Residue, then its C-alpha position, 0 to 999 in steps of 0.5 A: x691632504x696637505x704635505x704637512x699631514x703626518x700621515x702623508x706616506x699612507x697616501x702615496x700610490x702603490x704599483x701592483x703588477x700592471x695596476x696602480x693603487x692610489x694610496x695604501x689603504x687596502x680593504x681586503x676580501x671579506x664576506x658580507x652575506x650579500x654575494x650572488x644573492x644580493x648583488x645590488x646591495x654588494x655593489x653599493x656596500x663596496x662602493x661606499x668603501x671606495x668613496x671612503x678612501x680605500x684604494x683597493x676594494x675586494x669582494x669575498x670569496x668567489x666560487x669558481x665552479x658547482x663543485x665549490x658550492x657554499x649554499x646556503x651562504x650568500x658568497x661570490x660566484x663566477x661559475x660561468x659567464x652568466x655571473x659576470x653582470x652581477x659582478x660588473x655591478x660592483x666593479x663599475x660602482x668601485x671604479x666609479x669612486x676611484x678605487x681598484x676591484x679585486x676578486x678572490x676566487x676560490x675553490x673550497x674543497x672540503x669546506x664546500x658541502x655542495x648542498x644546492x649542486x650535489x657535486x662530488x666533494x674534492x679534496x687532496x685526500x679521502x676525508x670527511x667534510x669539515x661541517x656536520x653533514x653526512x658526506x665525505x670528499x674524495x681524493x683528486x686524481x690527475x684529471x680532477x687536478x687539471x679540471x681544477x686548474x681549468x676552472x681557475x683560469x676560466x674564472x680569472x678570464x671572467x673576472x677580467x671581463x667583469x672588470x676586476x683589476x686584481x685577481x686572487x689565488x686563495x690559500x687561507x682560512x682552512x677553507x680552500x683547496x689550495x691551502x688544503x693541499x699545503x697541509x700535511x694534516x689534509x695531504x697524504x698524497x704520494x705523487x708529485x702533489x704530496x709529500x715534500x713542501x715543494x710538492x704540496x706547494x705545486x698546485x699553488x704555484x701552478x694556479x699563480x702561473x696560470x692566472x698570471x698567463x690568463x690575465x696578467x697583462x692587465x690584472x694583478x695577480x694576489x696570493x692570500x696566504x695564511x703563513x701560520x695556523x696558530x697551532x704550534x707544531x700541529x700546524x703551518x708555523x710562520x718561521x718554519x714552513x710558512x716562511x719556506x712557502x714565501x721564499x719559494x713563491x717570493x716573486x710570483x705573485x704581484x702582491x702578497x696578502x698574508x695573514x693567520x689561519x684559521x678564520x677564528x684566529x684571523x678574525x679574533x675578537x678583542x675578548x681574546x686578542x685585545x691588541x690591535x696589530x696582533x698578527x704583526x709578529x706572524x707576518x713581519x718577516x714576509x716583506x724581507x723575502x720579496x720585492x713585491x708589495x704586502x698587505x697585512x691585517x690585524x684589526x688595525x685602527x690606530x694611524x700612528x700604528x699604521x704609519x709605523x708598519x709602513x715605516x718599519x718596512x713591514x707592509x706596503x698596504x694597510x689591510x682591513x676588513x673589520x675596521x673598514x666595516x666600522x668606518x668605511x671612511x677611515x682613510x678620508x678621515x685620516x687624510x683630512x686630519x679628522x682622527x678623533x672622528x674614526x669609528x674604531x672597530x670593537x672586535x665583537x664580530x657582529x659582522x661575522x655573525x651575519x655572514x654565518x647566520x646568511x643575512x646581510x652584514x651588520x656592524x655594532x659600530x656602523x648601523x648603516x652597514x648593509x643598508x646602503x642599497x636597501x635604505x640608501x643609508x650613508x655613513x656620513x651623510x643624513x638629511x637635514x631637518x624638517x619642520x620641527x626644531x627640538x627633540x628630547x632623548x632620555x637615556x644615554x645608553x647605546x640607542x640614546x646616544x646614537x639617536x641624539x648624535x644623528x638628530x643633532x647632525x640633522x640640525x635639530x636642537x637636541x636635549x639628552x637627559x641620563x638618569x646616572x652619572x655617566x653616559x654609555x648605559x649597558x655599553x659602559x657597564x659591560x665594557x668593564x667586564x673581562x675581555x670587553x674593554x674595547x666595546x667602550x669605543x661605541x660609547x666614546x665615539x658617540x659622546x665625542x660627537x655629542x660634545x662637539x656642536x652647540x646644538x646639543x645639551x647633555x644632562x647627567x643625574x637627570x631622571x625625569x618623571x612624566x611631569x618633568x617631560x611635559x614641563x620641558x615643553x619639548x614636543x618630540x621625545x625618544x625614550x631609550x631607558x633600557x632593560x633590566x635583567x630579570x631575577x625570577x628565572x623566567x627565560x627560554x626554558x622556564x616561562x613561569x617564575x622559579x620557586x625561590x627561597x626567601x633566604x637564597x642569595x640571588x643576583x643578576x648581570x645588572x648587579x655585578x656590573x653595578x659593582x656588587x661583589x657576591x658573598x665569597x664562597x660558591x657561585x652558580x651561574x644559570x645561563x638560560x639567555x645562552x648568548x654571551x654575557x653569562x660566560x663573561x661573567x663566569x670568566x670575570x668571577x673565576x678570575x676573581x677567585x670564586x668557585x663558579x658552577x655554570x649551569x645551562x640548558x644548552x649543550x655547549x656554553x654560550x651557544x650563540x657565540x658559535x657565529x661570532x667564532x668565540x664559542x671554543x675559546x670561551x668553553x676552553x677558558x672556562x675549563x682552564x679556570x676550573x669552572x664547573x660546567x653543567x650542560x643540558x640542565x635547567x634550573x627548577x628552584x633555589x634554596x639557601x645553599x643549593x639549586x634544584x636542577x633537572x635534565x632537559x632530556x630525562x627530567x632527572x633531578x640533581x641538587x647542586x651546592x651554591x652560596x649564591x646564584x646569578x640568574x642570566x635569563x631574560x630582560x624586562x623592558x623599562x617602560x614606566x615613563x613611556x607608558x605614563x606619557x602614553x596614558x596621559x597623552x599630554x597635548x604638547x607631545x607630538x612625537x613619542x617613540x620608545x627605542x633601543x632595549x626599551x623597545x626590544x631587548x637585543x644586542x648593543x648593535x640592535x640598540x645602536x641601529x634602533x637609535x639610528x633608525x629613529x633618528x632618520x625616520x623622524x619627520x621622514x615620508x611614511x611611504x618611503x619608510x614603508x618602501x625601505x622595509x619591503x625592499x629586497x632583491x627579487x629573482x629575475x623570472x626572465x627565461 
């Protein structure tokens, strides 16, 4: 960095209690599906952030005791000294790249189901647990509270011994016992830990003081606090009790990590919170109440916005979870003036979905995320080319763009042929729909990077036949021709084509994304895909004034989006738009002015009126070109590979990953590829 860098202030060191961060970039705690089950992967993933320039790299919520057992989720764990070596892998790796390491200690109260330990569940008051399990939590007595304080103190000491520089007290996301005591909806105690705000905040104060007393001489003590639940008068509000808590505890933590609650609000998708920095109005008051440094989040991707937040005295640190996942090297790119190369987070929550599904983290923008240890992938580095010189990529969607970009970085002469008049494929089409505009960042980043080097030739309006491919005399061909939505109704619930009257108006998502306007009148959307696109289409068409009926065999709208924290928002939006939602029904036939549906439980029939029907069921792989080339087996072609949706329809993230893998594996040692496929962390059977 030179002093002429307009963002120089972002790279000033900042003191946090007894430790100092090298700059203002702070990766706040976030889950990654690795945790105590995959500590080597955890260490490698966090170290990549440190290498990318983040001054503080945090782990994820870290259980302090068997009564806070989040199994089967793979979170952090620090029950006793036996957990220290696994966490030491992370701190050593992060320190090796020049960053501070932070640990988020947690007792989850009624959020922890204790399915492994079968320990009694603890809460401020008697209540059900917050997952659908046949369990209830008991109100903690004074002995329980004393025990909890001791567990937390002991965990802080173990965290120090594991090498952490910053130790958290965690009161956010509606997931932690510390926050549960704060909330009057969850705390109806009548002793000194209930009633007034001062009483409800007593436990948080005690934990902060205990942690300072235990490790404060060498470790900074951070408080992660949700200042607003975004529930209005029904929850904590930033300008009411949220503000009062900050004022009450202002100088006790060494650092305030402030956000909103619950998790679905803190990690809101761009579909429902399109603006970067959306949390700023809730947290902007905190800096006025304390002399201690502040870190805040809100899907911050713009360096100008980051600088503005610091210059205005709103934050001291730029906090990030999802933006640090999309681009672990975001700080270095700002420092080196490579702003245009930043992979901006698109706010799709594929990263969140992985944690909810209990698998290592994924990212639409960054296909190397989660593969740092298993495959040895680096987001900025890739092996140089082998013996071959040229490659042809057919199809400019997410798989084709990623494949072409990585092949060009390896040093191959790359030709990319796209049949349409624009690059981006399904990314560009889907990003034009309601709420998905930020998804275009996936295409924009790759198009920009393909336009820079001299070894890439881009061709639009270039639909190639098998003969055209042979005529090009390029020996290595990657085919990314995508997939097409079916219009015969075959899907999860109907494995045979539906009976469709010849006069029925039948459309697919491809038609809508191509700009075809359905006839005015009643529209029935049949969602047997049950992922996200049908809900997007329903919202899009309802906004345009159509009378929409939404039919699905699922019990809710877009059930897969529960793992991206969007399902409730989606169903609420459709209800508020007047969409007629019919769940638990499958389509059995289409006529000119109605659809036949059957209850999935009773087979009870119901005719639903419609003037046009949009079928959202399955996609058919577009493999004609690949099949022809495979059948002809031209002598000049050495490599012929089908990638992306043309190979296996899935998410945009899957297509990007497939394109990336194809480029990395090209000319790689087959034995190494197999080793990577089988790599996993095995349980140590040592007695």
